[in-house]
Every structure is written in structure tokens, then in C-alpha cells.
N, C-alpha and C positions, 0 to 999 in steps of 0.2 A: 966392239965387234960390229963390223958392217954387215948388214943383211945381204944374203946372196940373192941375185935376181932369179925369178922363176925360170925354169927351163922352157916353159911354154908361154910365148907372148900372148896367145889367145886368151889366157886367164885375165889379162888386163883390158881387153877390148870390151866396149860397151855398145849397145844399140845396134844401129844398122851396120856399123863397121864389123861388129862381131858376127852378125848374120851373114854379111858378105863373105867374110873369111871362112865361116863354117860351111857355107855353100860350096866354096872352092874345095875344101877338104872332102866334102861328101862326093863331089864330082870326081876328085882324084881317087877316092875309094871305089867308085863305080868303074873307073878306067882300069884300076888295078884288078878288080874282079873280072873284067872282060878278058884278061889274059889267062883265066882259069877255064879249062875246057868244059867242065860241068856247068859253070855259070853261063857260058855262051850257049850251051845246048838248052838249058832251062830258059834263057832269055829268048831264044828262037821259038821255043814252044809257047812262051808267053805272047809273042807276036801273033800267034795263031789263036791261042785260047782266049785272050782278052776280048778280041772282036767276036769270037764265037759265043762268048758268054752273053752278048747282046741278043743273039738268036735263041740260045738255049734257056736263058732265064725268063721265067714267065711274068716276073714283076721286078721292080728295082731291087728288092731285098735279095732275091735269088741271084740276080745279075751281080750285085755287089759281093755276095758271098763267094760266087764262082771266081770273080776277079781277086778277091782277098786270098783265096786259097793259092792261086797262082803266084801272087806277090809274096805270100808267106814263104813259099819255096825259095824264091830269090833271096829274101832276107836271111833265111836260115843258111843258105849256101854261102852268103857273104860272111856271116858270123863263123861258120865252120872254117872258111879260108883264113879268117883273122886268127882263129885259134891255132891252126896249123902253122901260120907264119910266125906267130909268137913262140911256139914250141921250137920251130926250126931255128929261130934266132938264138935261143938258149944254147943249142949245140946239136951237131948231127949224130952224136952217139945215142944208142938205144937206151931208153930208160922206161921202166914200167909205168911211171906216172905220165910221161909224155905219150906213151901208147894209149893209156887210158883216156887222156884228154882228147886225143885225136879220134879214138873210137867213139867216144861220147858225142863229139861233134858230127861224126858220120852218122851215128844213130839218129841224131836230131834231124839231119837232112832226110834220112829214110822215113821217119815218122811224118815229116811235113809232106813228103811225096805221097805217102799212103793216104794221108788225110785229104790231100788235093784230089787224088785219084778216086777216093770214095765219094767225095762231094760231086765230082763230075759224072761218075757212073750212076749215082742216085738221081741226079738231074736228068741224065739221058734216059734212064728207065722211066722216070716220071713223064718226060716229054714224049718219048717214042713208044715205050713198051707198056705203059700202064695207064 
């Protein structure tokens, strides 16, 4: 019996060749995410918030945490989109488990947004109000 080749040629790549191709896949993922309205809105906010963190953060740790909160929102949004895409690939019909997976992805985005908002409000209060 002859072994079947792997469906993914990435598994056989090594070293810089693997890194090169993985970078391409990551950039393709960012490009695909750009077609999602929520991701574009959050990326636009990041273009404002990341530079603003340099002003708002009182030291490098605060600045890094404010930036990390913003980037976390983008990461979770991409993961949510990936979940939704995988569910939609299975089929368009309604299913309780599909709804549950999509709702949980949405909840993860909400929690990351609330965390980011809380961090920024606390930093603003500390810088301006307290």
C-alpha cells in the first residue's frame, strides 16, 4: 500500500522556506480579515489608539498594555471570523451547535472589547482625572 501524500505541503517545509510560506499565509489571513466590516472598524480604531497609547501611557509597561489590549481585539476578531467561516463552510442550514459556536466567538470579541475599554478608561482616569 502506497502512502498518501499530505494534503498540506507546508508540513514538509523546513527552515526559512517554512517561515516564508507561513508569512504569506498570515498576510493572506489579514487580507481576508480586511473584508470583514468589524475588523476594518477595529483596525481603524487601532490606527488612532496605538499612537495615542504613547501619550497616555506613563511608562513603557502602561504603553505596552494599552497597545496589547488593542491588538487583542484584532486577534479575537480574526479568530471569531475564522470560526464563522468554518461553520459556514459546513452548511448554511441552522443548527444549534453552529449557533452556539458563533455566539461564543461573538462573546469572545465582546469580552476583549470590554477589557480594552476598561484598560483605556482606567488609564485616562489615572492620567487626567486622578
